[in-house]
C-alpha positions in Angstrom: -3.6 -16.6 -22.4 -4.5 -20.2 -21.9 -8.0 -21.7 -21.8 -7.7 -22.0 -18.0 -7.0 -18.2 -17.5 -10.1 -16.0 -17.5 -10.0 -12.9 -19.7 -9.3 -9.8 -17.7 -12.3 -7.5 -17.8 -11.8 -3.8 -17.8 -14.8 -2.1 -16.1 -16.3 0.6 -18.4 -16.2 3.1 -15.6 -12.5 2.7 -14.9 -9.6 4.3 -16.8 -6.5 2.1 -16.5 -3.5 4.0 -15.1 -1.1 1.1 -14.6 -1.5 -2.4 -16.0 -0.4 -5.6 -14.3 2.9 -5.7 -16.2 3.8 -2.2 -15.2 2.9 -2.8 -11.6 5.0 -6.0 -11.5 8.0 -4.3 -12.9 7.8 -1.3 -10.6 7.3 -3.5 -7.5 10.4 -5.5 -8.5 12.4 -2.2 -8.6 11.1 -1.2 -5.2 12.0 -4.7 -3.9 15.6 -4.1 -5.1 15.7 -0.8 -3.1 14.4 -2.4 0.0 16.8 -5.3 -0.3 19.7 -2.9 -0.6 18.6 -0.8 2.4 17.8 -3.7 4.7 20.3 -6.3 3.6 21.5 -8.6 6.4 18.4 -8.0 8.4 15.0 -9.7 8.8 12.5 -6.9 8.1 8.9 -6.9 9.1 6.5 -5.7 6.5 3.4 -4.2 8.0 0.5 -4.1 5.6 -2.2 -1.5 6.1 -5.4 -3.4 5.4 -7.1 -3.7 3.2 -5.7 -1.6 0.4 -2.1 -2.7 0.8 -2.7 -6.4 0.7 -1.7 -7.0 -3.0 1.3 -4.6 -2.9 2.6 -6.0 0.4 2.6 -9.6 -0.7 4.1 -8.8 -4.1 6.8 -6.6 -2.5 7.6 -9.4 0.0 8.1 -11.8 -2.9 10.4 -9.2 -4.6 12.7 -9.0 -1.6 15.1 -12.0 -1.3 15.5 -11.6 2.5 13.9 -13.4 5.4 10.8 -11.2 5.5 8.1 -11.4 8.1 4.5 -10.2 7.5 2.0 -8.6 9.8 -1.1 -6.5 9.3 -3.0 -3.7 10.9 -6.2 -2.0 9.9 -7.1 1.6 10.2 -10.1 3.4 8.8 -10.7 6.9 7.7 -12.7 6.5 4.4 -15.7 4.4 5.2 -17.8 4.1 2.0 -16.7 7.6 0.8 -14.1 8.5 -1.8 -12.4 11.1 0.5 -10.9 10.7 3.9 -13.2 11.7 6.8 -10.1 13.0 8.7 -11.0 10.8 11.7 -8.6 7.8 11.9 -9.4 4.8 14.0 -7.4 1.6 14.6 -9.6 -1.4 13.6 -7.1 -4.2 14.0 -3.6 -4.1 15.6 -0.4 -6.0 15.0 0.3 -9.4 16.5 4.1 -8.9 16.4 6.3 -7.1 18.9 8.2 -4.6 16.7 10.7 -3.4 19.3 14.2 -3.4 17.8 12.8 -4.5 14.4 13.3 -3.0 11.0 9.8 -2.2 9.9 8.5 -1.4 6.5 4.9 0.0 6.5 3.2 -1.0 3.2 0.4 1.1 1.8 -1.5 0.8 -1.5 -2.0 4.6 -1.7 -1.1 7.5 0.5 -3.5 10.4 0.2 -4.0 13.0 2.9 -1.3 11.5 5.1 -3.7 11.4 8.1 -4.0 7.6 8.4 -0.3 7.1 7.8 0.7 9.7 10.3 -1.5 8.1 12.9 0.0 4.6 12.2 3.6 5.9 12.2 3.1 7.7 15.6 1.6 4.4 17.0 4.5 2.3 15.6 7.2 4.7 16.7 6.0 4.5 20.3 6.7 0.7 20.1 10.5 1.2 19.6 11.3 -0.2 16.2 15.0 -0.1 15.1 13.9 1.6 11.9 10.6 2.6 10.3 10.2 3.0 6.6 7.2 3.5 4.3 6.6 1.8 1.0 3.6 2.7 -1.2 2.6 1.8 -4.7 0.9 5.2 -5.2 1.7 8.5 -3.6 -0.9 11.3 -3.9 1.6 13.9 -2.7 -0.5 16.8 -4.0 -3.4 15.8 -1.6 -1.3 15.9 1.6 -2.9 17.5 4.7 -0.1 16.1 6.9 3.5 15.6 5.7 4.6 12.0 6.1 7.9 10.3 5.0 7.7 8.1 2.0 10.9 6.0 1.5 9.7 3.9 -1.5 7.0 4.9 -4.0 5.9 3.3 -7.2 4.3 6.4 -8.7 3.3 9.9 -7.7 -0.2 10.6 -8.9 -2.8 13.4 -8.7 -6.1 13.6 -6.8 -8.0 11.0 -8.9 -9.7 8.2 -6.9 -8.0 5.0 -7.7 -9.2 1.4 -7.5 -7.7 -2.0 -8.3 -4.7 -4.0 -7.1 -6.1 -4.0 -3.5 -7.7 -0.5 -3.5 -11.4 -0.2 -3.5 -14.5 1.9 -3.8 -16.9 0.8 -1.1 -15.2 -2.7 -1.1 -15.5 -3.1 -4.9 -12.7 -3.5 -7.5 -9.9 -4.7 -5.1 -9.3 -7.8 -7.2 -8.6 -6.0 -10.4 -5.0 -6.8 -11.6 -4.5 -3.2 -12.6 -4.8 0.3 -11.1 -7.4 2.6 -12.6 -9.2 5.8 -12.0 -12.9 5.4 -11.1 -14.7 7.7 -13.6 -18.1 9.2 -12.9 -20.9 7.4 -14.6 
């Protein structure tokens, strides 16, 4: 660490699951898989805001293709730590996805309700292909089955923060992923 780099603080209420180095290595591996599957094309990475922002950008840098980025926002959590079950589109894409190879980027997939809603919406717009990439897959928490083409890790039901994921808009900027412990 140099004098110009601040020390990384670990919040006392957060148990680190994956540090920055582990995340970077796993994102590079996923990038290789995406590159192999979409070689020769110009994929569109659709980030689901706000939780996927770090993962989407790092994944795009790990894919040596002509990648385009767009974003949409859907809400189902509010300030809670569990999904309300009611999904609403907060912000839509600016890009026409008809005929495009689309990779939906998520930070974490939990119940599957939000992702199912998003996939149905995007399928109706006629993409050539539609894949899902997530850093964290909470497969044991599924209420709706959704396809996951690329996953960093499968985890349990713990509420995670960091690397774009939040608790009531806090902790997104942490360079690691951790479990928010009760205090």
